[in-house]
C-alpha positions as a Python dict, from the first residue, in 0.01 Angstrom:
ca = {
    (1, 'M'): (0, 0, 0),
    (2, 'R'): (319, -174, -107),
    (3, 'V'): (640, -108, 86),
    (4, 'V'): (973, -191, -75),
    (5, 'D'): (1315, -245, 78),
    (6, 'N'): (1468, 18, -151),
    (7, 'R'): (1729, -200, -323),
    (8, 'L'): (1697, 39, -614),
    (9, 'L'): (1949, 308, -681),
    (10, 'H'): (2283, 132, -717),
    (11, 'S'): (2200, 39, -1076),
    (12, 'I'): (2114, 390, -1189),
    (13, 'V'): (2427, 527, -1027),
    (14, 'S'): (2659, 278, -1196),
    (15, 'R'): (2480, 265, -1531),
    (16, 'R'): (2464, 638, -1579),
    (17, 'G'): (2817, 702, -1458),
    (18, 'Y'): (2739, 879, -1133),
    (19, 'A'): (2981, 857, -846),
    (20, 'V'): (3020, 1064, -533),
    (21, 'N'): (3351, 1105, -354),
    (22, 'S'): (3426, 1196, 4),
    (23, 'H'): (3466, 1563, -83),
    (24, 'R'): (3094, 1603, -165),
    (25, 'R'): (3149, 1637, -539),
    (26, 'R'): (3010, 1428, -821),
    (27, 'I'): (3265, 1274, -1053),
    (28, 'L'): (3208, 1100, -1383),
    (29, 'V'): (3306, 739, -1434),
    (30, 'T'): (3284, 534, -1751),
    (31, 'S'): (3068, 225, -1780),
    (32, 'E'): (3384, 13, -1778),
    (33, 'S'): (3501, 158, -1446),
    (34, 'A'): (3161, 172, -1280),
    (35, 'A'): (3115, -45, -977),
    (36, 'P'): (2933, -373, -1043),
    (37, 'E'): (2566, -380, -962),
    (38, 'A'): (2454, -527, -634),
    (39, 'K'): (2289, -865, -673),
    (40, 'G'): (1953, -925, -519),
    (41, 'P'): (1632, -1123, -561),
    (42, 'A'): (1465, -1130, -901),
    (43, 'S'): (1190, -904, -773),
    (44, 'D'): (1446, -625, -736),
    (45, 'S'): (1594, -655, -1086),
    (46, 'R'): (1420, -347, -1222),
    (47, 'A'): (1648, -81, -1078),
    (48, 'L'): (1583, 286, -1130),
    (49, 'G'): (1667, 381, -1484),
    (50, 'G'): (1712, 21, -1597),
    (51, 'H'): (1385, -85, -1757),
    (52, 'A'): (1314, -450, -1803),
    (53, 'S'): (1268, -397, -2176),
    (54, 'G'): (1636, -317, -2216),
    (55, 'R'): (1588, 41, -2331),
    (56, 'R'): (1911, 235, -2310),
    (57, 'A'): (1987, 463, -2020),
    (58, 'S'): (2217, 760, -2065),
    (59, 'L'): (2388, 1001, -1832),
    (60, 'P'): (2233, 1350, -1820),
    (61, 'A'): (2461, 1625, -1943),
    (62, 'R'): (2725, 1693, -1681),
    (63, 'P'): (2703, 2044, -1536),
    (64, 'E'): (3014, 2257, -1532),
    (65, 'T'): (3000, 2273, -1151),
    (66, 'A'): (2960, 1941, -975),
    (67, 'P'): (2643, 1932, -763),
    (68, 'T'): (2633, 1883, -389),
    (69, 'L'): (2524, 1548, -250),
    (70, 'R'): (2171, 1682, -203),
    (71, 'E'): (2159, 1805, -562),
    (72, 'H'): (2302, 1477, -686),
    (73, 'A'): (2036, 1280, -499),
    (74, 'L'): (1768, 1511, -635),
    (75, 'I'): (1889, 1459, -994),
    (76, 'V'): (1881, 1080, -968),
    (77, 'I'): (1547, 1063, -787),
    (78, 'R'): (1383, 1310, -1026),
    (79, 'H'): (1495, 1102, -1323),
    (80, 'A'): (1349, 793, -1159),
    (81, 'I'): (1017, 972, -1109),
    (82, 'T'): (1009, 1106, -1465),
    (83, 'T'): (1077, 767, -1620),
    (84, 'G'): (822, 583, -1409),
    (85, 'D'): (1067, 378, -1202),
    (86, 'L'): (909, 501, -879),
    (87, 'D'): (551, 382, -832),
    (88, 'E'): (264, 575, -681),
    (89, 'D'): (158, 275, -472),
    (90, 'T'): (498, 226, -309),
    (91, 'I'): (645, 383, 3),
    (92, 'Y'): (1018, 456, -16),
    (93, 'S'): (1235, 514, 289),
    (94, 'A'): (1502, 784, 283),
    (95, 'A'): (1740, 544, 457),
    (96, 'G'): (1699, 282, 186),
    (97, 'L'): (1747, 534, -93),
    (98, 'A'): (2052, 678, 83),
    (99, 'K'): (2208, 333, 113),
    (100, 'Q'): (2169, 266, -258),
    (101, 'L'): (2313, 607, -348),
    (102, 'G'): (2609, 547, -121),
    (103, 'M'): (2534, 870, 63),
    (104, 'S'): (2461, 971, 417),
    (105, 'L'): (2096, 996, 512),
    (106, 'S'): (2086, 1375, 549),
    (107, 'P'): (2126, 1485, 183),
    (108, 'V'): (1882, 1221, 59),
    (109, 'R'): (1622, 1323, 315),
    (110, 'E'): (1677, 1687, 216),
    (111, 'A'): (1624, 1594, -149),
    (112, 'M'): (1301, 1412, -68),
    (113, 'M'): (1179, 1705, 143),
    (114, 'S'): (1247, 1935, -154),
    (115, 'L'): (1019, 1712, -361),
    (116, 'V'): (760, 1729, -83),
    (117, 'A'): (776, 2110, -93),
    (118, 'E'): (727, 2099, -471),
    (119, 'G'): (419, 1882, -437),
    (120, 'T'): (570, 1586, -622),
    (121, 'V'): (612, 1363, -315),
    (122, 'E'): (430, 1338, 17),
    (123, 'A'): (572, 1228, 350),
    (124, 'V'): (420, 923, 520),
    (125, 'P'): (478, 957, 897),
    (126, 'N'): (714, 694, 1040),
    (127, 'R'): (731, 512, 706),
    (128, 'G'): (891, 722, 432),
    (129, 'F'): (776, 893, 115),
    (130, 'R'): (542, 822, -175),
    (131, 'L'): (452, 998, -497),
    (132, 'V'): (148, 1222, -500),
    (133, 'P'): (-104, 1057, -736),
    (134, 'V'): (-164, 1241, -1062),
    (135, 'T'): (-494, 1207, -1250),
    (136, 'R'): (-571, 1290, -1610),
    (137, 'E'): (-747, 1605, -1490),
    (138, 'D'): (-430, 1701, -1305),
    (139, 'L'): (-227, 1654, -1623),
    (140, 'E'): (-464, 1873, -1822),
    (141, 'E'): (-443, 2147, -1559),
    (142, 'I'): (-64, 2126, -1541),
    (143, 'I'): (-25, 2156, -1918),
    (144, 'R'): (-269, 2447, -1939),
    (145, 'I'): (-62, 2638, -1684),
    (146, 'R'): (265, 2551, -1859),
    (147, 'A'): (112, 2667, -2187),
    (148, 'L'): (39, 3007, -2032),
    (149, 'L'): (416, 3042, -1987),
    (150, 'A'): (541, 2868, -2301),
    (151, 'G'): (326, 3069, -2543),
    (152, 'P'): (454, 3413, -2434),
    (153, 'A'): (810, 3278, -2410),
    (154, 'V'): (799, 3160, -2771),
    (155, 'D'): (637, 3486, -2882),
    (156, 'A'): (914, 3688, -2715),
    (157, 'L'): (1184, 3476, -2878),
    (158, 'C'): (1020, 3512, -3219),
    (159, 'A'): (1005, 3889, -3180),
    (160, 'R'): (1372, 3906, -3089),
    (161, 'A'): (1471, 3681, -3376),
    (162, 'S'): (1286, 3908, -3618),
    (163, 'E'): (1412, 4235, -3474),
    (164, 'D'): (1776, 4140, -3413),
    (165, 'P'): (1877, 3800, -3557),
    (166, 'A'): (2239, 3839, -3451),
    (167, 'A'): (2146, 3895, -3087),
    (168, 'S'): (1930, 3582, -3092),
    (169, 'E'): (2197, 3350, -3227),
    (170, 'A'): (2324, 3232, -2889),
    (171, 'A'): (1979, 3148, -2753),
    (172, 'L'): (1875, 2975, -3074),
    (173, 'G'): (2199, 2780, -3083),
    (174, 'D'): (2144, 2665, -2726),
    (175, 'L'): (1787, 2554, -2800),
    (176, 'R'): (1893, 2381, -3121),
    (177, 'T'): (2161, 2185, -2936),
    (178, 'H'): (1911, 2043, -2688),
    (179, 'A'): (1648, 1979, -2956),
    (180, 'E'): (1894, 1787, -3173),
    (181, 'A'): (2016, 1592, -2870),
    (182, 'A'): (1657, 1494, -2793),
    (183, 'L'): (1601, 1381, -3151),
    (184, 'A'): (1923, 1180, -3160),
    (185, 'A'): (1835, 1009, -2831),
    (186, 'A'): (1484, 927, -2953),
    (187, 'H'): (1621, 772, -3272),
    (188, 'E'): (1859, 562, -3061),
    (189, 'D'): (1569, 436, -2847),
    (190, 'D'): (1726, 614, -2549),
    (191, 'T'): (1431, 729, -2341),
    (192, 'I'): (1637, 867, -2055),
    (193, 'G'): (1854, 1065, -2295),
    (194, 'F'): (1543, 1200, -2466),
    (195, 'M'): (1378, 1300, -2139),
    (196, 'T'): (1695, 1473, -2022),
    (197, 'A'): (1742, 1674, -2342),
    (198, 'D'): (1371, 1756, -2368),
    (199, 'R'): (1364, 1883, -2010),
    (200, 'L'): (1667, 2104, -2079),
    (201, 'F'): (1510, 2235, -2398),
    (202, 'H'): (1189, 2345, -2226),
    (203, 'E'): (1382, 2486, -1931),
    (204, 'H'): (1600, 2700, -2156),
    (205, 'L'): (1307, 2797, -2378),
    (206, 'L'): (1135, 2954, -2078),
    (207, 'E'): (1455, 3105, -1942),
    (208, 'H'): (1552, 3267, -2272),
    (209, 'G'): (1196, 3383, -2336),
    (210, 'L'): (1067, 3496, -1997),
    (211, 'G'): (1342, 3451, -1740),
    (212, 'R'): (1459, 3215, -1469),
    (213, 'R'): (1149, 3235, -1249),
    (214, 'A'): (924, 3126, -1534),
    (215, 'A'): (1158, 2837, -1610),
    (216, 'D'): (1156, 2724, -1246),
    (217, 'I'): (776, 2733, -1229),
    (218, 'S'): (742, 2534, -1550),
    (219, 'L'): (997, 2274, -1441),
    (220, 'R'): (822, 2224, -1110),
    (221, 'L'): (495, 2159, -1292),
    (222, 'R'): (667, 1929, -1540),
    (223, 'D'): (816, 1722, -1258),
    (224, 'Q'): (471, 1683, -1104),
    (225, 'S'): (323, 1545, -1427),
    (226, 'R'): (549, 1236, -1442),
    (227, 'V'): (420, 1121, -1780),
    (228, 'F'): (610, 829, -1926),
    (229, 'A'): (501, 632, -2231),
    (230, 'A'): (476, 255, -2220),
    (231, 'H'): (792, 92, -2350),
    (232, 'S'): (621, -39, -2663),
    (233, 'I'): (530, 308, -2789),
    (234, 'A'): (784, 532, -2617),
    (235, 'A'): (1022, 537, -2914),
    (236, 'I'): (746, 652, -3150),
    (237, 'V'): (615, 922, -2918),
    (238, 'D'): (963, 1041, -2825),
    (239, 'A'): (1068, 1073, -3191),
    (240, 'E'): (756, 1272, -3278),
    (241, 'S'): (799, 1499, -2978),
    (242, 'A'): (1170, 1552, -3048),
    (243, 'Q'): (1103, 1640, -3412),
    (244, 'Q'): (850, 1896, -3293),
    (245, 'I'): (1104, 2084, -3084),
    (246, 'V'): (1357, 2077, -3369),
    (247, 'D'): (1088, 2229, -3593),
    (248, 'L'): (1001, 2476, -3317),
    (249, 'V'): (1352, 2621, -3323),
    (250, 'G'): (1317, 2677, -3697),
    (251, 'L'): (985, 2857, -3652),
    (252, 'I'): (1131, 3079, -3380),
    (253, 'E'): (1430, 3163, -3598),
    (254, 'A'): (1192, 3257, -3880),
    (255, 'G'): (984, 3474, -3646),
    (256, 'R'): (665, 3278, -3715),
    (257, 'S'): (510, 3335, -3375),
    (258, 'A'): (157, 3201, -3425),
    (259, 'E'): (281, 2871, -3566),
    (260, 'A'): (551, 2842, -3303),
    (261, 'Q'): (307, 2900, -3017),
    (262, 'A'): (66, 2640, -3153),
    (263, 'L'): (348, 2388, -3191),
    (264, 'V'): (496, 2436, -2844),
    (265, 'I'): (154, 2392, -2683),
    (266, 'D'): (90, 2076, -2883),
    (267, 'N'): (433, 1950, -2779),
    (268, 'L'): (351, 1999, -2411),
    (269, 'F'): (63, 1753, -2438),
    (270, 'Y'): (298, 1456, -2453),
    (271, 'F'): (59, 1233, -2261),
    (272, 'R'): (-215, 1270, -2525),
    (273, 'R'): (11, 1116, -2787),
    (274, 'T'): (78, 820, -2557),
    (275, 'E'): (-298, 763, -2535),
    (276, 'N'): (-354, 772, -2910),
    (277, 'L'): (-112, 490, -2996),
}
């Protein structure tokens, strides 16, 4: 089991424009004003969110209400998990992560314990935290469960779009915004931007279709899957996946439920497309 010294998070904070002030609020800084990255040994050069291949990293959409320090830590760590910057064979200490985030230990530990409660991370006594390993069978099970939610959500949205198009405009507009953002990010070879927009799309799809609880369940399962394409094929897979959700919005708007349900389920199986290229 490999243990790292956690010289990891300063890069993702400065590159993506995150900063936390003394009043426990997140503020946005530009890349020009971001603090310079800490220098360390070559072995530590791959900071969270900064892939060695040079793929662009982008700041997730800023919420209207700034998150607490715990929420901020959770956002950054979740993105690192999603994009594969945290390894399953590595133990990470809360103290090391807190140092790189420029936060006190408490909110970072709380964020990690939230991930433990979700089943994404497990605590290693007296050492820190590590990711719970995910097998291909786990991925298949996770997607099957998510499909049980996504199918009915899409069907409900299609029914509403057919029965009352005017009342569906706001939801469809919201979904279209995230779908188009995902497509634009994929075309710009911006994997982090794509992952962020895609996550928001599927979150809002479930929330508009079935409600907040369904969205929360689906997001928890998504975060456990941690599928990230290899850098050489990520742009291709991301673009295909993003185009699917753009097309999905069109099918929902047209009320074509059967086609929309088939497409959303195919879209959920992101990892299969990474295996076929």
